C-alpha positions as CSV (number, residue, x, y, z in Angstrom):
1,M,-0.2,0.1,-0.2
2,D,1.6,3.4,-1.1
3,R,1.7,6.3,1.5
4,P,0.1,9.3,0.8
5,D,2.5,12.4,0.3
6,T,0.6,14.1,3.3
7,L,1.9,11.3,5.4
8,E,5.5,10.9,4.5
9,H,6.9,12.0,7.6
10,A,4.1,11.0,10.0
11,P,4.7,8.8,13.1
12,L,1.2,6.6,11.8
13,G,2.1,3.0,11.5
14,R,5.9,3.3,12.7
15,E,7.1,2.0,15.8
16,S,7.3,4.8,18.4
17,V,9.3,5.2,22.0
18,Y,6.7,7.0,24.1
19,P,8.0,10.2,25.3
20,E,8.3,10.6,29.1
21,H,8.4,14.4,29.0
22,Y,6.4,17.0,27.1
23,D,7.3,17.8,23.5
24,A,4.9,19.9,21.2
25,G,7.0,18.9,18.4
26,L,5.6,15.5,18.3
27,L,2.3,16.7,16.9
28,Y,1.9,16.5,13.2
29,P,-0.7,18.6,11.2
30,I,-2.1,17.5,8.0
31,A,-3.1,20.0,5.5
32,R,-6.9,19.7,4.8
33,A,-6.8,21.0,1.2
34,A,-5.4,18.1,-0.3
35,N,-8.2,15.6,0.5
36,R,-10.7,18.4,-0.2
37,A,-9.7,19.2,-3.5
38,P,-10.9,15.9,-5.3
39,L,-14.1,16.8,-3.9
40,G,-14.6,20.2,-5.4
41,I,-14.1,21.8,-2.2
42,D,-12.8,25.3,-2.2
43,E,-10.9,26.2,0.9
44,G,-11.8,30.0,0.5
45,A,-15.4,29.4,0.4
46,L,-16.4,26.0,2.4
47,P,-19.7,24.8,1.7
48,F,-20.4,23.8,5.2
49,V,-19.6,24.7,8.9
50,G,-18.8,22.0,11.5
51,E,-15.9,20.7,14.0
52,D,-13.8,17.7,14.6
53,E,-14.3,16.8,18.3
54,W,-11.8,14.5,19.9
55,H,-12.1,12.9,23.3
56,A,-9.0,12.0,24.9
57,F,-9.7,9.0,27.7
58,E,-5.4,8.6,28.6
59,V,-4.7,12.2,29.8
60,S,-2.4,12.2,33.0
61,W,0.4,14.6,34.3
62,L,1.8,15.3,37.6
63,N,0.9,18.1,40.2
64,A,3.7,20.6,41.7
65,R,4.3,18.0,44.1
66,G,4.7,14.8,41.8
67,K,1.5,13.4,42.3
68,P,-0.4,12.1,39.4
69,M,-3.9,13.6,38.0
70,V,-6.1,12.1,35.5
71,A,-8.8,13.4,33.2
72,V,-10.7,12.9,30.1
73,A,-9.8,15.7,27.7
74,R,-12.4,17.2,25.0
75,F,-10.9,19.3,22.0
76,R,-12.5,20.9,19.4
77,L,-11.1,21.8,16.1
78,P,-12.9,24.2,13.9
79,V,-13.8,23.3,10.3
80,D,-11.9,26.2,8.9
81,S,-8.5,25.5,10.2
82,P,-6.1,24.7,7.2
83,N,-4.9,21.2,9.0
84,L,-6.2,18.4,11.2
85,I,-3.8,16.9,13.5
86,E,-2.8,12.9,13.0
87,S,-4.4,11.0,15.4
88,K,-0.8,8.9,16.3
89,S,1.2,12.0,16.8
90,W,-1.6,13.2,19.1
91,K,-1.7,10.3,21.4
92,L,2.3,10.3,21.8
93,Y,2.1,14.3,22.5
94,L,-0.4,13.4,25.2
95,N,1.7,10.8,26.7
96,G,4.3,13.2,27.1
97,F,2.4,14.9,29.9
98,N,2.5,11.8,31.8
99,Q,5.7,12.6,33.8
100,T,5.3,16.3,33.3
101,R,4.6,18.2,36.2
102,F,1.9,21.3,36.0
103,D,1.4,23.9,38.7
104,S,-2.4,23.7,38.0
105,R,-5.3,22.0,35.9
106,A,-5.4,25.4,34.1
107,G,-1.8,25.4,33.2
108,V,-2.4,22.0,31.6
109,I,-5.5,23.3,29.7
110,D,-3.2,26.3,28.5
111,T,-0.6,24.2,27.2
112,L,-3.0,21.9,25.2
113,V,-4.8,25.0,23.8
114,A,-1.4,26.6,22.5
115,D,0.1,23.8,21.5
116,L,-2.9,22.3,19.4
117,S,-3.8,25.6,18.1
118,A,-0.3,26.2,16.6
119,A,-0.5,22.8,15.0
120,A,-4.1,23.2,13.5
121,G,-3.4,26.8,12.2
122,A,-6.6,28.2,14.3
123,P,-8.0,28.4,17.9
124,V,-8.7,24.9,19.3
125,S,-11.1,24.5,22.5
126,V,-9.8,22.4,25.3
127,E,-12.1,20.9,28.2
128,L,-11.0,18.9,30.9
129,F,-13.3,16.2,32.8
130,D,-13.3,14.3,35.7
131,V,-13.2,10.6,34.8
132,D,-16.5,10.0,36.4
133,D,-18.5,13.1,35.0
134,A,-21.8,12.8,34.2
135,V,-21.5,14.5,30.8
136,L,-19.4,11.8,29.5
137,A,-22.2,9.3,30.1
138,P,-23.2,7.6,26.8
139,Q,-26.2,8.6,25.0
140,R,-28.3,7.3,22.4
141,L,-28.6,8.7,18.6
142,P,-31.6,10.4,18.0
143,G,-34.1,10.1,14.9
144,E,-34.8,6.5,13.1
145,S,-32.2,3.7,12.6
146,L,-31.4,2.6,8.8
147,D,-30.3,-0.5,10.5
148,D,-33.3,-3.1,10.3
149,L,-33.7,-2.7,6.3
150,D,-33.4,-5.7,4.8
151,I,-31.4,-5.2,1.8
152,E,-28.8,-6.8,-0.4
153,V,-25.5,-5.4,-0.6
154,S,-22.4,-6.5,-2.9
155,Y,-20.5,-3.0,-3.3
156,Y,-18.0,-1.9,-0.8
157,T,-16.8,1.3,-2.0
158,P,-18.6,4.7,-2.0
159,S,-20.9,5.3,-5.0
160,A,-23.2,8.5,-5.0
161,D,-25.6,6.9,-7.6
162,H,-27.2,4.8,-4.5
163,L,-28.5,8.3,-3.4
164,R,-32.2,9.0,-4.8
165,V,-34.9,11.3,-3.6
166,G,-38.5,11.3,-4.2
167,E,-40.9,14.5,-4.8
168,K,-42.3,14.9,-1.1
169,I,-40.3,17.5,0.9
170,V,-39.7,16.1,4.4
171,E,-37.7,17.1,7.8
172,E,-36.0,14.0,9.3
173,T,-33.3,12.6,11.2
174,L,-31.8,9.4,10.4
175,H,-29.1,7.2,11.4
176,S,-26.8,4.1,11.1
177,H,-24.3,2.4,13.5
178,L,-23.0,0.1,10.4
179,L,-20.6,2.7,9.3
180,K,-16.9,1.4,8.8
181,S,-13.9,3.0,6.8
182,N,-10.0,2.2,6.8
183,C,-7.2,4.1,8.2
184,P,-5.5,5.4,5.0
185,V,-2.0,4.1,5.9
186,T,-2.1,0.8,8.2
187,G,-5.6,-0.4,6.9
188,Q,-7.0,-0.8,10.3
189,P,-10.4,-0.9,10.6
190,D,-12.3,2.7,12.1
191,W,-15.7,1.8,13.1
192,G,-18.4,4.6,13.6
193,S,-22.0,5.3,13.8
194,V,-23.6,8.0,11.6
195,L,-26.3,10.7,11.8
196,I,-28.0,12.3,8.8
197,R,-30.6,15.1,9.6
198,Y,-32.0,17.2,6.8
199,R,-34.7,19.2,5.2
200,G,-35.4,18.5,1.3
201,P,-36.7,16.0,-0.9
202,K,-37.2,12.6,0.7
203,L,-34.4,10.2,0.5
204,D,-34.7,6.5,-0.2
205,R,-33.3,5.2,2.7
206,E,-32.4,1.6,1.1
207,G,-30.2,3.8,-1.1
208,L,-28.8,5.6,1.6
209,L,-28.0,2.7,3.7
210,R,-26.1,0.9,0.8
211,Y,-24.5,4.2,0.2
212,L,-23.0,4.4,3.6
213,I,-22.2,0.8,3.9
214,G,-20.0,1.7,1.0
215,Y,-17.5,3.2,3.0
216,R,-16.7,-0.2,4.4
217,Q,-13.1,-0.8,2.3
218,H,-12.7,3.0,1.8
219,Q,-9.6,4.4,2.9
220,D,-9.5,8.1,4.3
221,F,-9.6,9.8,7.5
222,H,-12.6,10.1,9.3
223,E,-13.0,13.9,8.9
224,H,-12.8,13.8,4.9
225,C,-15.4,10.8,4.9
226,V,-17.8,13.0,6.4
227,E,-17.0,15.5,4.1
228,H,-17.5,13.3,1.1
229,I,-20.8,12.0,2.9
230,F,-22.1,15.7,3.1
231,T,-20.6,16.7,-0.5
232,D,-22.6,13.8,-2.0
233,L,-25.8,14.6,-0.5
234,M,-25.7,18.0,-1.2
235,T,-24.9,17.2,-4.8
236,R,-27.6,14.2,-5.4
237,A,-30.4,15.5,-2.9
238,R,-30.2,18.9,-2.9
239,P,-31.4,19.5,0.8
240,E,-32.5,22.9,1.9
241,R,-31.0,22.1,5.4
242,L,-28.3,19.2,6.2
243,L,-26.2,18.0,9.3
244,V,-23.9,15.0,9.0
245,L,-22.3,13.8,12.2
246,A,-20.0,10.7,12.5
247,R,-19.2,9.2,15.9
248,Y,-16.3,7.0,15.8
249,V,-15.1,4.2,18.0
250,R,-11.9,5.3,20.1
251,R,-8.7,3.8,19.2
252,G,-5.4,4.4,21.1
253,G,-7.5,6.3,23.8
254,L,-9.0,8.3,21.2
255,D,-12.3,9.1,19.5
256,I,-13.1,11.4,17.0
257,S,-16.5,12.8,15.9
258,P,-16.4,15.2,12.9
259,W,-19.6,17.0,11.8
260,R,-20.5,19.2,8.7
261,G,-23.8,21.4,8.2
262,T,-25.2,23.8,6.2
263,P,-25.1,27.2,8.1
264,G,-26.9,27.4,11.2
265,E,-26.8,24.0,11.9
266,R,-25.8,22.5,14.9
267,P,-25.4,18.7,16.2
268,P,-27.5,17.7,19.4
269,E,-25.5,17.9,22.7
270,P,-24.6,16.5,24.8
271,L,-24.2,13.2,22.7
272,R,-21.4,10.2,23.4
273,L,-22.1,6.9,22.3
274,A,-21.4,3.5,24.5
275,R,-18.9,2.5,21.8
276,Q,-16.9,5.5,22.2
């Protein structure tokens, strides 16, 4: 499998020695533009709003007296940041906090905000939660599930030809837990759930489910899969409003939930699934 040019020097898929001390230089930014260009997305006039929401479940540091502290972190990267941050480098960076002393929890947040914002090229928000905080309790996706549809499937790469609409204008929320894509370098599976909320011509549900299942052998980053889905739905269904949200299962202590929507759309919050 050829390694994409954008990952030529990335730590993804390579043996790594986990750092014992903090090093902001471990973060590996990847320009979004290279993966958006094939979708016809103009960086200067994005067709969507959105964020990439990450949770990190393996966050620890030492307080001023050397006592270990633990937390769960939530990060939000704006969709108009020029870069995303490669996940393995992010995990290595966070492991550098394990034996690093900070005077306060606020100092940890300030450091995370500064480093991640510099890598993303835009302000990144950071929250730290206690590991038993109620806000982390799993929820259920709203709307109707597509997963009980009894369909035959024989095609496992995404094809917008499956997306069909009728004449009736509807407003509905649909979801599926059958989303799966693959890491663009290692080929490891990325399991996820997807929510689609829209107002517009009614989508054919069997065709929509076939389309989503089509990502099963597709290799791409989570963020770009969501942008691919959003772009195909806007082109084929032409809804008045659209929200696409994917919540991927955690891997290596990190999960990611990108969402893209037409202006004015926001995802339901708080929302974290049991698989995450």
